[in-house]
C-alpha positions, -999 to 999 in steps of 0.1 A, spaced: -101 -708 -500 -73 -682 -501 -57 -671 -469 -53 -634 -462 -18 -621 -462 -3 -620 -428 23 -594 -420 58 -605 -410 67 -603 -373 86 -572 -367 112 -566 -342 105 -540 -315 123 -510 -329 116 -473 -328 107 -459 -362 127 -428 -369 117 -398 -390 144 -408 -416 126 -442 -422 93 -425 -429 108 -400 -453 122 -427 -476 104 -435 -509 78 -463 -511 94 -496 -517 84 -522 -543 81 -549 -516 48 -541 -500 58 -556 -466 87 -532 -462 61 -504 -462 35 -521 -441 59 -530 -414 69 -494 -410 33 -483 -408 23 -510 -383 52 -501 -360 44 -464 -364 7 -470 -356 14 -495 -328 -13 -494 -301 -36 -473 -325 -65 -497 -327 -85 -473 -349 -60 -477 -378 -71 -505 -400 -48 -525 -422 -70 -544 -447 -50 -571 -465 -62 -591 -495 -48 -612 -522 -60 -622 -557 -41 -643 -581 -4 -636 -573 -7 -599 -563 -8 -587 -527 -24 -554 -516 -32 -535 -485 -58 -508 -477 -49 -485 -448 -74 -462 -433 -88 -448 -400 -119 -466 -388 -149 -443 -384 -135 -418 -409 -144 -435 -441 -175 -448 -458 -170 -486 -459 -196 -491 -486 -180 -466 -509 -146 -483 -505 -162 -517 -512 -182 -506 -543 -158 -481 -559 -125 -496 -551 -121 -530 -535 -144 -550 -558 -129 -536 -591 -94 -540 -577 -98 -577 -571 -112 -582 -606 -83 -564 -622 -58 -583 -601 -72 -616 -612 -68 -605 -649 -31 -598 -641 -31 -565 -660 -28 -542 -630 -8 -509 -634 -9 -476 -617 -28 -461 -646 -54 -489 -645 -58 -483 -608 -65 -446 -613 -86 -448 -645 -106 -481 -642 -104 -495 -607 -110 -466 -583 -141 -447 -595 -141 -422 -567 -136 -387 -581 -109 -375 -557 -78 -396 -563 -40 -390 -563 -8 -409 -561 24 -406 -541 59 -420 -541 67 -408 -506 59 -429 -475 55 -399 -452 29 -384 -475 10 -416 -474 11 -416 -436 -1 -380 -435 -31 -388 -458 -41 -417 -436 -43 -393 -407 -63 -369 -428 -91 -394 -432 -81 -406 -467 -77 -442 -478 -43 -453 -490 -38 -484 -512 -5 -502 -514 1 -528 -541 30 -553 -541 55 -545 -569 45 -508 -572 67 -480 -559 36 -457 -557 6 -456 -534 -29 -446 -544 -47 -420 -522 -85 -416 -526 -111 -398 -507 -138 -420 -492 -146 -400 -461 -178 -409 -443 -188 -418 -408 -213 -402 -385 -210 -364 -385 -234 -336 -377 -255 -326 -407 -262 -291 -419 -287 -275 -395 -300 -241 -384 -273 -219 -367 -276 -221 -329 -261 -187 -320 -274 -166 -349 -311 -172 -352 -331 -150 -376 -368 -144 -383 -362 -142 -420 -333 -156 -440 -316 -189 -448 -319 -217 -422 -287 -235 -431 -256 -231 -410 -220 -244 -410 -211 -277 -394 -177 -293 -384 -167 -305 -418 -144 -283 -438 -155 -293 -473 -191 -291 -464 -186 -255 -452 -166 -245 -483 -194 -260 -505 -220 -239 -486 -201 -207 -494 -196 -219 -530 -233 -224 -533 -238 -187 -524 -211 -173 -547 -210 -193 -579 -181 -175 -595 -146 -185 -606 -134 -154 -588 -141 -171 -555 -107 -185 -545 -102 -212 -518 -67 -218 -506 -58 -247 -482 -33 -250 -454 -27 -271 -423 -19 -258 -389 -9 -278 -358 21 -301 -355 0 -329 -339 -36 -321 -350 -27 -311 -386 -59 -292 -387 -71 -283 -422 -81 -247 -429 -94 -229 -460 -88 -192 -468 -116 -177 -490 -116 -144 -509 -131 -130 -541 -103 -121 -565 -106 -85 -576 -126 -75 -545 -103 -84 -517 -71 -63 -517 -41 -84 -526 -21 -69 -496 -49 -81 -473 -48 -116 -486 -10 -117 -483 -12 -104 -447 -37 -130 -437 -16 -158 -452 16 -144 -436 -1 -143 -401 -13 -179 -405 21 -190 -416 36 -176 -384 14 -199 -362 36 -227 -348 15 -246 -323 10 -283 -314 -27 -283 -320 -57 -262 -333 -91 -275 -320 -113 -244 -327 -112 -212 -346 -106 -193 -313 -71 -206 -313 -63 -190 -346 -82 -158 -338 -59 -151 -308 -28 -157 -329 -36 -134 -358 -55 -104 -342 -38 -70 -342 -42 -61 -305 -43 -93 -284 -46 -73 -251 -77 -55 -262 -110 -66 -248 -128 -59 -280 -131 -87 -307 -112 -76 -339 -123 -106 -360 -159 -116 -366 -170 -152 -362 -202 -165 -377 -221 -198 -382 -240 -184 -412 -229 -190 -449 -249 -160 -461 -230 -138 -437 -197 -151 -450 -208 -146 -486 -219 -111 -479 -186 -102 -463 -166 -118 -492 -185 -96 -516 -174 -66 -496 -138 -74 -501 -131 -93 -468 -113 -126 -463 -128 -156 -445 -110 -185 -428 -128 -218 -423 -113 -243 -398 -120 -280 -399 -137 -292 -368 -157 -261 -359 -188 -244 -373 -175 -209 -365 -159 -192 -395 -136 -162 -390 -141 -130 -411 -115 -103 -413 -110 -74 -411 -138 -64 -388 -150 -30 -376 -168 -20 -344 -201 -14 -360 -201 -47 -379 -208 -65 -346 -242 -46 -343 -255 -57 -377 -276 -88 -380 -280 -108 -412 -317 -103 -413 -312 -65 -414 -306 -70 -452 -336 -93 -458 -364 -72 -443 -378 -37 -451 -351 -11 -448 -374 11 -425 -375 -18 -400 -338 -24 -403 -330 12 -396 -352 13 -365 -337 -19 -351 -301 -6 -357 -308 27 -339 -324 6 -311 -293 -15 -308 -270 15 -307 -291 32 -280 -292 1 -259 -254 -3 -264 -249 28 -242 -275 15 -217 -257 -18 -214 -223 -1 -210 -231 29 -188 -264 25 -170 -250 8 -138 -222 33 -135 -246 63 -141 -271 48 -115 -244 45 -89 -229 79 -96 -262 98 -96 -277 81 -65 -244 85 -46 -231 120 -56 -257 138 -78 -290 134 -60 -300 169 -72 -303 154 -108 -331 130 -97 -367 143 -97 -379 148 -61 -407 122 -61 -384 96 -76 -356 105 -51 -381 100 -22 -391 67 -36 -355 55 -40 -346 67 -5 -376 49 10 -368 17 -8 -332 19 5 -341 27 41 -334 -8 54 -305 -17 30 -273 -22 49 -249 -18 19 -237 13 0 -252 18 -35 -221 5 -52 -220 -27 -32 -257 -32 -38 -254 -28 -76 -223 -50 -77 -241 -78 -58 -270 -78 -83 -248 -75 -113 -226 -105 -103 -257 -125 -94 -273 -119 -128 -240 -128 -146 -238 -160 -126 -274 -169 -135 -267 -162 -171 -236 -183 -171 -255 -212 -153 -282 -210 -179 -257 -214 -207 -239 -244 -192 -270 -263 -182 -291 -284 -207 -311 -261 -230 -346 -266 -215 -333 -264 -179 -310 -235 -187 -339 -213 -200 -358 -219 -168 -328 -210 -147 -321 -179 -166 -357 -165 -165 -373 -179 -134 -340 -178 -114 -336 -141 -121 -371 -133 -110 -369 -154 -79 -335 -141 -69 -344 -105 -75 -377 -107 -56 -361 -126 -27 -333 -101 -25 -357 -72 -23 -379 -89 3 -348 -98 24 -337 -62 24 -304 -69 6 -311 -47 -24 -337 -22 -33 -363 -25 -60 -349 4 -82 -316 -14 -82 -332 -46 -95 -349 -26 -123 -316 -9 -133 -297 -42 -134 -325 -59 -153 -326 -31 -179 -288 -35 -183 -291 -72 -189 -319 -68 -214 -299 -42 -232 -269 -65 -235 -291 -91 -252 -299 -67 -281 -263 -70 -293 -263 -96 -321 -227 -109 -316 -219 -127 -284 -182 -118 -284 -191 -81 -285 -219 -85 -260 -196 -101 -234 -170 -74 -239 -196 -47 -232 -208 -66 -201 -173 -68 -187 -165 -31 -193 -195 -19 -173 -178 -31 -141 -148 -6 -144 -174 21 -152 -193 12 -121 -161 15 -100 -153 49 -116 -189 60 -110 -187 49 -73 -153 68 -68 -157 100 -88 -194 102 -98 -204 112 -133 -169 126 -139 -156 90 -135 -182 76 -159 -174 102 -185 -136 97 -180 -140 59 -185 -162 64 -216 -136 87 -231 -108 61 -224 -129 34 -241 -136 56 -272 -99 66 -274 -90 29 -273 -116 21 -301 -102 48 -323 -66 35 -319 -75 -1 -327 -70 -17 -361 -81 -49 -377 -56 -60 -404 -47 -24 -410 -83 -11 -412 -93 15 -385 -116 -3 -360 -140 26 -356 -144 33 -393 -165 48 -409 -168 73 -379 -130 76 -374 -119 83 -401 -152 97 -413 -167 83 -445 -201 96 -455 -205 70 -482 -201 41 -458 -225 56 -432 -254 43 -454 -249 10 -437 -240 18 -401 -266 34 -379 -293 27 -405 -296 7 -436 -306 26 -467 -325 7 -495 -306 -17 -516 -311 5 -547 -293 33 -529 -262 13 -519 -244 15 -552 -208 12 -539 -190 -14 -518 -171 -2 -487 -142 20 -499 -119 9 -471 -118 -27 -485 -125 -26 -522 -103 -3 -543 -112 -18 -577 -146 -30 -589 -163 -9 -562 -198 -8 -578 -224 -33 -566 -247 -24 -594 -241 -8 -628 -269 18 -627 -292 36 -603 -320 11 -597 -345 32 -577 -380 20 -583 -403 44 -602 -441 44 -607 -454 34 -641 -457 60 -668 -489 81 -665 -494 70 -629 -472 92 -607 -489 80 -574 -478 45 -582 -513 30 -577 -527 3 -600 -541 17 -633 
């Protein structure tokens, strides 16, 4: 029975960067000793030694990152057979032994170390000055499932997960064209997080792609654990409260944006993909707007825009009107509000502020608790707190109604990052309404609109197509016109190949039947 190869006892020395940058040595133990000292106290790094005939070899990989059966069937078994035949060369290893499709070789030790940490398997063979790198990734990871934050009544049910190559494959499945380009980079000195930059050649402006790559290259940080890290580093106005980059869990949303000339960035370890540039109105569009009847989509979009103003300004207007402009309230309603506030000890502003903060706290608690319990806290808790506050004489019933309508309105915004921005901005408007009445609310709204008009996302005006005005692009903002009427791609993004369809495809009734009824 053959004994497994035992590594030599190494002295306790610190491995310097110069030692890891040297070429791979012909003596296998010179390489393994450096790796074992470098990965000292890393119990998840596996050094698998074996020997057949007169040849020694080592497999090095991270436990839990690889598929052991794949390594056994497609590499280890054939390797031992070839070693016993004593005809082992680097070409034989690549062409006959390791049957896994993704395979490479390296002569540098630091590159081999880097690939071990990237969840690849590295093979060292005694007498060879090269190492074989092959992809046998496996382990337990979350499978493709329905998106959790972007549910839809109609449309695809698959969403991104935490694996980079699974996510790029989901997009490639949507856009099966050689014009879809996928570039790879790594960010993070310690995490070495893999990212992929996606764009459609000929649709995405070259200057946009260069700008995205330049901003990513400027990131020098120790680690990237989620796409939010990168978003904060590359956005145009980091002090703005409004999101300037869209994030999504849906492959169909990414594919649709790529076909409009945008760029997507997929980050390993997170299901949230970044899409840039983004405009303000983009955050009020849901994916299923494009899958249902355009009449329904137009109605829902107008509903969202209307409730946007309610979510932003209703508390401020309510405080301003009841405090300074009672003459604007119908007499019967004014008497009802006055009667309900007769026993309330707080001013109107304090009353609304208490209820707004309470509802925000309940909403946050519902998110952080387990899903089933969180739903109960969000719904029942709101009802109980509101009713108890009215009965205790802390707030009035009209205030509870106004705050509830504001909360419902904020839920109509499809994108969470825009919804939370609107929810936060209503507090300054409440303060201005409490101090200056409707004049304060109007002033605050004008400041917000001015800020929106000044913002840019990778050089694109944030409030486009309203500022600057583009009638052609308004077909897909407040409403959605039929697909056969959207001939052109957004002209702010695509300068060439701007036609979605080569001819006007409006349906027409059959000849001799102008009403379109069956003959």
